[in-house]
C-alpha positions in Angstrom: -77.7 3.7 -14.2 -79.9 6.8 -14.4 -78.7 8.3 -11.1 -75.0 8.3 -12.3 -75.7 9.1 -16.1 -74.3 5.7 -17.1 -75.6 4.5 -20.4 -77.0 0.9 -20.5 -74.0 -0.2 -22.8 -71.4 1.2 -20.2 -73.3 -0.4 -17.3 -73.2 -3.9 -19.1 -69.4 -3.5 -19.6 -69.1 -2.4 -16.0 -71.0 -5.6 -14.8 -68.9 -7.9 -17.1 -71.8 -9.0 -19.3 -72.5 -8.6 -22.9 -74.6 -5.6 -23.9 -76.8 -7.7 -25.8 -77.7 -10.0 -22.8 -78.1 -7.1 -20.5 -80.4 -5.2 -23.0 -82.4 -8.4 -23.5 -82.7 -9.1 -19.7 -83.8 -5.5 -19.0 -86.5 -5.6 -21.7 -87.8 -9.2 -21.2 -87.3 -9.6 -17.5 -86.9 -6.2 -15.6 -87.7 -8.1 -12.3 -85.0 -10.7 -12.9 -82.3 -10.8 -10.2 -78.6 -10.5 -11.2 -76.5 -13.6 -11.0 -74.0 -13.5 -8.1 -70.9 -12.3 -10.1 -72.8 -9.4 -11.5 -74.3 -8.6 -8.2 -70.9 -8.6 -6.6 -69.6 -6.2 -9.4 -72.8 -3.9 -8.9 -71.8 -3.7 -5.1 -68.1 -2.6 -5.9 -69.4 -0.2 -8.6 -71.9 1.3 -6.3 -69.3 1.7 -3.5 -66.8 3.5 -5.7 -69.7 5.7 -7.2 -70.7 6.6 -3.7 -67.1 7.4 -2.7 -66.8 9.7 -5.6 -70.2 11.5 -4.6 -68.9 12.0 -1.1 -65.4 13.3 -2.2 -66.9 15.8 -4.6 -70.0 16.8 -2.7 -71.8 17.1 -5.8 -73.0 14.3 -8.1 -72.6 16.2 -11.2 -69.0 16.9 -10.5 -68.5 13.2 -9.5 -70.0 12.0 -12.8 -67.8 14.6 -14.6 -64.7 13.3 -12.7 -65.6 9.6 -13.5 -65.9 10.4 -17.2 -62.7 12.5 -17.7 -59.2 11.2 -18.4 -57.0 11.1 -15.3 -53.2 11.3 -15.2 -53.2 9.4 -11.9 -54.9 6.5 -13.8 -52.4 6.6 -16.8 -54.8 8.8 -18.8 -57.8 6.4 -18.6 -61.1 7.5 -17.5 -62.0 6.1 -14.0 -65.5 4.8 -15.5 -63.5 2.7 -18.2 -61.4 1.1 -15.4 -64.2 0.1 -13.3 -65.1 -3.1 -14.9 -62.5 -5.1 -13.1 -61.9 -5.4 -9.4 -58.3 -4.1 -9.8 -59.5 -1.1 -11.9 -62.2 -0.1 -9.4 -59.7 -0.5 -6.5 -57.4 2.0 -8.5 -60.0 4.5 -8.9 -61.1 4.1 -5.3 -57.4 4.7 -4.3 -57.3 7.8 -6.3 -60.6 9.1 -4.8 -58.9 8.3 -1.3 -55.8 10.4 -2.2 -58.1 13.4 -3.4 -60.2 13.1 -0.2 -57.0 13.4 2.0 -55.2 15.9 -0.2 -52.5 13.5 -1.3 -51.8 14.2 -5.0 -48.5 12.3 -5.5 
């Protein structure tokens, strides 16, 4: 969360759990392992974040891109779509197109 400038509330949404449950778990049991579903989501999110970092060569630029509305994603921000597998795949597809210079 800190490395990618994602708030705890945004992070909870990305993991698919309630903000209250995520906040309580972090406060009461910071050593608690995530359930399988949230762990799987975290792996997908991390992969897309890492891909953004490699495409932009600068983490600040990658964070800015993830937080900015994108025409290739129907005007949504990449971060707002990453709460689902389909959304994360769409974001990853756009990153791949950027990486290889395919803009259409």
